[in-house]
C-alpha positions as CSV (number, residue, x, y, z in Angstrom):
1,M,-47.9,-11.9,1.6
2,N,-44.4,-10.2,1.3
3,Q,-41.6,-12.4,0.5
4,Q,-38.4,-11.8,2.3
5,P,-35.0,-12.0,0.6
6,T,-33.3,-15.3,0.5
7,P,-30.4,-14.9,3.1
8,L,-27.2,-15.4,1.7
9,P,-25.0,-18.3,2.7
10,W,-22.5,-16.1,3.8
11,T,-22.1,-12.8,6.3
12,T,-19.2,-10.8,5.2
13,Q,-17.1,-11.0,2.2
14,M,-14.3,-12.1,4.1
15,D,-16.9,-15.2,5.3
16,A,-17.7,-16.0,1.7
17,A,-13.6,-15.9,0.9
18,R,-13.0,-18.6,3.7
19,R,-15.8,-20.5,2.2
20,G,-14.5,-20.7,-1.0
21,L,-17.2,-18.5,-2.7
22,I,-17.0,-15.7,-5.2
23,T,-19.4,-12.8,-4.6
24,L,-20.7,-10.5,-7.5
25,Q,-18.3,-7.8,-5.5
26,M,-15.4,-9.8,-6.0
27,L,-16.0,-10.5,-9.6
28,E,-16.6,-6.7,-10.3
29,A,-13.3,-6.1,-8.4
30,A,-11.2,-8.8,-10.4
31,E,-12.6,-7.3,-13.6
32,R,-11.5,-3.7,-12.5
33,E,-8.1,-5.2,-11.9
34,G,-7.6,-7.7,-14.6
35,L,-6.9,-10.4,-12.4
36,A,-8.6,-13.8,-11.7
37,P,-11.7,-13.6,-9.4
38,E,-9.7,-16.3,-7.4
39,I,-7.1,-14.3,-6.6
40,I,-9.3,-11.4,-4.8
41,R,-10.9,-14.3,-3.1
42,D,-7.9,-15.8,-1.4
43,R,-6.4,-12.5,-0.7
44,I,-9.6,-11.3,1.2
45,A,-9.5,-14.7,2.9
46,A,-6.1,-14.0,4.0
47,G,-6.7,-10.4,5.4
48,T,-4.3,-8.9,2.9
49,V,-7.0,-7.5,0.8
50,C,-10.5,-5.6,1.8
51,L,-13.4,-5.2,-0.4
52,P,-15.6,-3.1,1.8
53,A,-19.2,-3.8,0.8
54,N,-21.8,-3.0,3.2
55,R,-25.1,-5.2,2.2
56,N,-27.3,-2.2,2.1
57,H,-25.5,0.0,-0.3
58,S,-27.3,-1.4,-3.3
59,M,-25.4,1.2,-5.6
60,L,-21.9,0.1,-4.6
61,K,-19.5,-1.4,-7.4
62,G,-17.0,-4.0,-6.2
63,C,-13.7,-2.4,-5.4
64,A,-10.7,-4.0,-3.6
65,I,-8.0,-2.9,-1.7
66,G,-4.6,-4.2,-0.7
67,E,-1.8,-7.0,-1.8
68,G,-0.9,-6.6,-5.5
69,L,-3.7,-4.2,-6.5
70,T,-3.9,-0.8,-8.0
71,T,-3.5,1.9,-5.3
72,K,-7.0,3.3,-4.6
73,V,-7.6,7.1,-3.7
74,N,-10.1,8.8,-1.2
75,A,-11.7,12.0,-1.1
76,N,-12.9,13.5,2.1
77,L,-16.1,15.7,2.2
78,G,-19.0,16.7,4.4
79,I,-20.8,19.3,6.5
80,S,-19.2,21.5,9.6
81,A,-20.7,23.8,11.6
82,D,-19.5,26.7,10.1
83,L,-20.3,25.7,6.5
84,C,-23.4,24.1,6.5
85,H,-24.4,24.0,2.6
86,Y,-25.9,20.6,1.4
87,E,-26.0,21.6,-1.8
88,Q,-22.3,22.4,-1.9
89,E,-21.3,19.1,-0.8
90,Q,-23.5,17.4,-2.9
91,A,-21.7,19.3,-6.0
92,K,-18.3,18.3,-4.7
93,V,-19.5,14.5,-4.6
94,Q,-20.9,14.6,-8.4
95,A,-17.4,16.2,-9.0
96,A,-15.3,13.8,-7.3
97,L,-17.2,10.8,-8.8
98,A,-16.5,12.6,-12.2
99,L,-12.6,12.6,-11.5
100,K,-12.7,9.0,-10.5
101,V,-12.3,8.6,-6.8
102,D,-12.0,5.1,-5.5
103,A,-13.9,6.2,-2.1
104,I,-15.8,9.0,-0.6
105,M,-15.5,9.7,3.2
106,D,-18.4,11.7,4.6
107,L,-17.0,13.8,7.8
108,S,-20.0,15.5,8.2
109,S,-20.4,16.9,12.0
110,A,-23.2,19.0,12.2
111,G,-26.7,19.9,10.4
112,Q,-28.6,17.1,8.8
113,T,-25.9,14.6,8.8
114,D,-28.1,11.5,8.4
115,A,-30.3,13.0,5.5
116,F,-27.0,13.8,3.6
117,R,-25.1,10.4,4.3
118,R,-28.4,8.3,2.9
119,W,-28.5,10.7,-0.3
120,L,-24.6,9.9,-0.6
121,I,-25.2,6.1,-0.2
122,K,-28.2,6.4,-2.8
123,T,-26.1,8.1,-5.3
124,S,-22.3,6.8,-5.2
125,P,-21.3,3.7,-6.7
126,T,-18.1,3.9,-4.9
127,M,-17.6,2.9,-1.5
128,I,-18.5,5.2,1.2
129,G,-16.7,5.9,4.6
130,T,-17.4,7.7,7.8
131,V,-16.1,8.6,11.2
132,P,-19.2,7.9,13.4
133,L,-17.7,9.6,16.5
134,Y,-17.9,12.6,14.5
135,D,-21.7,12.4,14.0
136,A,-22.4,11.5,17.5
137,I,-21.6,14.9,18.7
138,G,-24.1,16.8,16.7
139,F,-26.6,13.6,16.7
140,L,-26.7,13.0,20.4
141,D,-26.8,17.0,20.8
142,K,-25.1,16.0,24.0
143,E,-21.6,17.3,25.7
144,L,-18.9,15.0,25.1
145,S,-18.7,13.9,28.6
146,D,-22.3,13.3,28.7
147,I,-22.3,10.6,25.9
148,T,-22.1,7.1,27.0
149,A,-20.5,4.1,25.4
150,E,-23.7,2.6,24.6
151,E,-24.6,5.6,22.5
152,F,-21.3,6.0,20.8
153,L,-21.9,2.4,19.5
154,R,-25.6,3.1,18.8
155,V,-24.5,5.8,16.3
156,V,-22.1,3.3,14.5
157,E,-24.9,1.0,13.9
158,I,-27.0,4.0,12.7
159,H,-24.1,4.5,9.9
160,A,-23.8,0.6,9.3
161,K,-27.9,0.4,8.8
162,D,-27.6,3.2,6.2
163,G,-25.1,1.4,4.1
164,V,-21.7,2.8,4.9
165,D,-18.9,0.6,3.8
166,F,-16.2,1.2,6.0
167,V,-15.8,3.3,9.3
168,T,-13.1,4.7,11.1
169,I,-12.9,3.8,14.6
170,H,-9.9,5.0,16.8
171,A,-9.9,1.7,19.0
172,G,-6.1,1.6,19.6
173,L,-6.2,4.5,21.5
174,N,-6.5,2.8,24.9
175,R,-5.4,4.2,28.6
176,A,-2.0,2.2,28.4
177,T,-1.9,3.8,24.9
178,A,-2.7,7.2,26.5
179,A,-0.2,7.0,29.3
180,R,2.7,6.2,26.8
181,F,1.6,9.6,25.0
182,R,1.8,11.3,28.2
183,H,5.0,10.0,29.2
184,N,6.7,11.2,25.8
185,P,5.9,14.7,25.0
186,R,5.0,15.7,21.5
187,V,5.3,19.2,19.5
188,T,1.7,18.4,18.1
189,P,0.1,16.4,20.8
190,I,-2.8,14.6,19.4
191,V,-3.7,15.8,15.8
192,S,-6.6,13.1,15.0
193,R,-9.8,14.7,15.7
194,G,-11.3,11.8,16.5
195,G,-8.3,10.7,18.7
196,S,-8.4,13.8,20.4
197,L,-12.4,13.6,21.2
198,L,-11.6,10.1,22.7
199,Y,-8.8,11.4,24.8
200,A,-10.7,14.1,26.1
201,W,-13.8,11.8,26.8
202,M,-11.3,9.1,28.7
203,E,-9.9,11.9,30.6
204,M,-13.0,13.6,31.5
205,T,-14.9,10.3,32.6
206,G,-12.2,8.1,33.8
207,Q,-13.2,5.5,31.8
208,E,-11.6,3.2,28.8
209,N,-11.9,4.0,25.3
210,P,-15.5,2.4,24.7
211,F,-14.4,1.1,21.3
212,Y,-11.4,-0.5,23.0
213,E,-13.6,-1.8,25.8
214,H,-16.5,-3.2,23.7
215,F,-14.6,-4.2,20.8
216,D,-16.7,-7.3,20.6
217,Q,-19.8,-5.5,20.3
218,L,-18.4,-3.6,17.5
219,L,-17.6,-6.5,15.5
220,D,-21.1,-7.7,15.9
221,I,-22.3,-4.4,14.0
222,C,-19.9,-4.8,11.5
223,A,-20.4,-8.6,11.0
224,A,-24.1,-7.9,10.7
225,Y,-23.8,-5.2,7.9
226,D,-20.6,-6.4,6.5
227,V,-18.7,-3.2,7.5
228,T,-15.1,-2.9,7.2
229,L,-13.2,-1.6,10.2
230,S,-10.6,1.2,9.2
231,L,-8.6,1.3,12.6
232,G,-7.9,4.8,13.0
233,D,-4.7,6.0,14.2
234,A,-5.7,8.5,17.0
235,C,-1.6,8.9,17.7
236,R,-0.5,9.5,14.1
237,P,2.3,12.2,14.0
238,G,0.8,15.8,13.2
239,S,4.4,17.3,12.5
240,L,7.7,15.7,11.3
241,A,9.2,15.9,14.9
242,D,6.7,13.4,16.3
243,A,7.0,10.9,13.6
244,T,7.7,7.2,14.5
245,D,7.8,7.6,18.3
246,A,6.4,5.9,21.2
247,A,2.9,6.8,21.2
248,Q,2.6,5.8,17.3
249,I,4.2,2.6,17.6
250,E,2.5,1.8,20.8
251,E,-0.8,2.2,19.1
252,L,0.0,0.4,15.9
253,V,0.9,-2.9,18.1
254,T,-2.5,-2.6,19.4
255,L,-3.9,-2.3,16.1
256,G,-2.2,-5.4,15.1
257,E,-4.0,-7.3,17.9
258,L,-7.4,-5.7,17.2
259,T,-6.9,-6.7,13.6
260,R,-6.4,-10.5,14.6
261,R,-9.7,-10.3,16.7
262,A,-11.7,-8.8,13.9
263,W,-10.5,-11.4,11.4
264,A,-11.5,-14.1,14.1
265,R,-15.2,-12.9,13.5
266,N,-14.8,-12.6,9.6
267,V,-14.8,-8.8,9.9
268,Q,-12.6,-7.1,7.0
269,V,-9.9,-4.5,8.5
270,M,-7.7,-1.8,7.0
271,I,-5.4,0.3,9.0
272,E,-4.9,3.9,9.0
273,G,-1.8,5.6,9.0
274,P,0.7,9.1,9.1
275,G,0.4,11.8,9.1
276,H,3.7,13.9,8.9
277,M,6.9,12.3,8.1
278,A,10.2,12.8,6.8
279,L,10.8,11.4,3.2
280,N,13.8,9.0,4.7
281,E,11.1,7.3,7.7
282,I,8.4,6.5,5.2
283,P,9.3,3.3,3.6
284,A,10.5,1.8,7.4
285,N,6.9,2.8,9.1
286,M,5.2,1.1,5.7
287,L,7.4,-2.2,6.6
288,L,6.7,-1.7,10.3
289,Q,3.0,-1.6,9.6
290,K,2.5,-4.5,7.5
291,K,4.8,-6.4,10.0
292,L,2.9,-5.4,13.1
293,C,-0.4,-5.5,11.3
294,H,-0.2,-8.8,9.7
295,G,-0.5,-7.8,6.4
296,A,-3.7,-5.5,6.6
297,P,-4.2,-3.2,4.0
298,F,-2.7,0.2,5.0
299,Y,-4.7,3.4,4.3
300,V,-2.3,6.9,4.7
301,L,-3.2,10.3,5.1
302,G,-0.3,11.6,3.0
303,P,2.3,11.2,4.5
304,L,2.9,15.0,4.3
305,V,6.7,15.1,3.8
306,T,7.4,18.9,5.3
307,D,5.4,21.0,8.0
308,I,6.1,24.8,6.1
309,A,3.6,24.5,3.0
310,P,0.3,25.6,3.8
311,G,-1.5,26.2,0.6
312,Y,0.8,23.4,-1.4
313,D,-0.1,20.8,0.9
314,H,-1.5,18.6,-1.8
315,I,2.1,18.6,-3.0
316,T,3.8,17.6,0.0
317,S,1.0,14.8,0.6
318,A,1.3,13.4,-3.1
319,I,5.2,13.4,-2.7
320,G,4.8,11.3,0.5
321,G,2.0,9.3,-0.8
322,A,3.9,8.1,-3.9
323,I,6.6,6.8,-1.6
324,A,4.3,5.2,0.8
325,A,2.6,3.5,-1.7
326,A,5.6,2.3,-3.7
327,S,6.9,1.0,-0.1
328,G,3.8,-1.0,0.7
329,A,0.6,1.4,1.5
330,D,-2.4,0.4,-0.4
331,F,-5.0,3.4,-0.2
332,L,-4.4,7.1,-0.1
333,C,-6.5,9.6,1.1
334,Y,-6.3,12.8,-0.8
335,V,-5.0,16.2,0.9
336,T,-6.1,19.5,-0.5
337,P,-4.5,22.9,-0.8
338,A,-6.7,24.0,2.1
339,E,-5.5,21.7,4.7
340,H,-4.6,23.3,7.9
341,L,-6.3,26.3,6.5
342,R,-10.4,25.8,5.8
343,L,-12.8,23.3,4.8
344,P,-12.0,22.8,1.0
345,D,-14.2,24.2,-1.8
346,Q,-14.6,22.3,-5.2
347,D,-11.4,23.4,-6.7
348,D,-9.3,22.7,-3.7
349,M,-11.0,19.2,-3.7
350,K,-10.1,18.5,-7.3
351,E,-6.5,19.8,-6.9
352,G,-6.2,17.0,-4.1
353,I,-7.7,14.3,-5.9
354,I,-5.3,14.9,-8.9
355,A,-2.2,15.2,-7.0
356,A,-3.5,11.8,-4.9
357,R,-3.9,10.2,-8.3
358,I,-0.6,11.2,-9.4
359,A,0.7,9.7,-6.6
360,A,-1.2,6.6,-6.8
361,H,-0.4,5.9,-10.4
362,A,3.4,6.8,-9.7
363,A,3.4,4.1,-6.9
364,D,1.7,1.6,-9.1
365,L,4.5,2.0,-11.8
366,A,7.2,1.2,-9.2
367,K,5.2,-1.6,-7.9
368,G,5.1,-3.2,-11.2
369,I,1.1,-3.4,-11.0
370,P,0.0,-5.3,-14.3
371,G,-1.0,-2.9,-17.0
372,A,-0.2,0.4,-15.3
373,A,2.5,1.3,-17.5
374,D,0.5,0.8,-20.6
375,W,-1.3,4.1,-20.1
376,D,2.3,6.0,-19.8
377,R,3.2,4.1,-23.0
378,A,0.2,5.1,-24.9
379,M,0.7,9.0,-23.9
380,S,4.3,8.9,-24.8
381,V,3.2,7.5,-28.6
382,A,0.9,10.2,-28.9
383,R,3.3,12.9,-27.6
384,Q,6.0,11.4,-30.1
385,S,3.0,11.9,-32.8
386,V,1.9,15.3,-31.7
387,D,-1.4,13.9,-31.5
388,W,-3.0,16.4,-29.3
389,Q,-6.8,14.4,-29.2
390,T,-5.5,11.6,-27.9
391,M,-3.0,13.3,-25.5
392,Y,-6.1,15.0,-24.3
393,S,-7.9,12.0,-23.7
394,L,-5.2,10.2,-22.1
395,A,-4.7,13.0,-19.5
396,L,-5.8,12.5,-15.9
397,D,-7.1,16.0,-16.4
398,P,-8.2,16.4,-20.2
399,E,-10.2,19.5,-19.5
400,K,-6.8,21.4,-18.3
401,A,-4.6,19.9,-20.8
402,R,-6.7,21.1,-23.5
403,R,-7.4,24.3,-22.2
404,L,-3.7,25.1,-21.6
405,H,-2.6,23.8,-25.1
406,E,-5.4,25.7,-26.7
407,S,-4.8,29.0,-24.9
408,A,-1.7,29.8,-26.9
409,L,-1.6,28.0,-30.3
410,P,1.5,28.2,-32.1
411,T,1.9,29.3,-35.9
412,E,3.3,25.9,-36.9
413,D,1.3,22.9,-36.7
414,G,2.5,19.9,-35.0
415,T,4.2,21.7,-31.9
416,C,3.3,24.0,-29.0
417,T,4.5,27.4,-28.0
418,M,7.1,26.2,-25.4
419,C,9.3,25.1,-28.6
420,G,7.7,26.0,-32.1
421,K,9.8,24.8,-34.7
422,L,12.5,23.7,-32.3
423,C,10.2,21.0,-31.1
424,S,12.4,17.4,-30.7
425,M,9.1,15.6,-31.6
426,R,8.4,17.2,-34.9
427,N,12.1,17.7,-35.9
428,M,12.7,14.1,-35.2
429,N,9.6,12.6,-36.8
430,Q,10.8,14.8,-39.8
431,I,14.3,13.8,-40.2
432,L,13.6,9.9,-39.6
433,G,11.0,10.3,-41.9
434,G,13.4,11.2,-44.7
435,Q,12.6,15.0,-44.7
436,S,14.8,17.9,-44.2
437,I,14.3,20.1,-41.2
438,R,13.3,23.9,-42.1
439,L,13.3,26.4,-39.0
440,H,12.8,29.4,-41.1
441,Q,10.1,30.6,-43.4
442,S,12.4,30.4,-46.5
443,D,16.0,29.4,-47.2
444,R,18.6,32.4,-46.9
445,K,20.5,33.3,-49.5
446,G,24.3,34.0,-48.8
């Protein structure tokens, strides 16, 4: 006779935290952050930290997002109708894990999405997110207007049962928000893929957003599997001209209301944010989100600080992401050089991840996250000592650092071809060590 596993004395991480319990995932997250587990527990209970951890994701190592924690980085990947190459996406998963991302979002929208998603969950110790709405189009094999509210929710439950740790759900785009959007024209109307599909569905069927109308059923699914809700920003600005407009703020107010409803059911929440936004607007937007959404963790795409740099949007995003995280955002979604142009390949993905990790660490320094500055100090000590091996090991991208230095070695040890014997590190080490500085092979004779 098969024994059933012993039921846990809690339903979700938030439920456990509110009961005063510390879960294995909380212990793992606390060790990673260098904090007492009780701090992680208490912030999860308050909702200012979330710990996405589906009960069915057995490979997962606990990682928390939110108040007072290191800024986390997500990488998007997945299969599209035009590029349906499973091996390529699997290779990208392995590369993303090697580059130490904190989360992977599977945005697959065509082909054998269920098989790829289940492989990903079995493979990855990092948290996994999805946008079930994308999958619904291919999985149900129906025209958008023919999909029912019940079918949308069924796809969410399939993802939850498979072990997805968080799901992006655009529940804030209700009919009231849609009306606000219609009465306030934009340069780029709705750039969110999920948001545009839901808006189109609402217009074609005349019905309310199914995820808003049936939000309690959505919470039932999340509570059953301990799935964190990532409340998507359907009305995020897709251009600088549309930032901080009426539609964006209207949706944010609704997301704050939905956050409280989720917390009442012990369902964890994070809020998704912009988008494209001028530098000077970013700090105010972060403050506004935290106020309207009651301190819930904030997950941002960018923000991209200019619209004119296709091919370099990993840079425009990193600039905005650093400012956003320093101003209160907790989770950065990477943007690659291929943004706005094509599905990113593995090289694009690497550039996007490195750029986002630079932004996240820069923000952690600005926020005074304990231990963040230790890494920079160690690198500075290695630089002053001209210790190349230690510099390589401390670099975000050790392979590139080594390759660039060793591609053009200097004639003089303890320097590089940028400065040669004029190197300040070399010369200060020598003069402070009581040596004379010699810049020529032999003394000139006068």
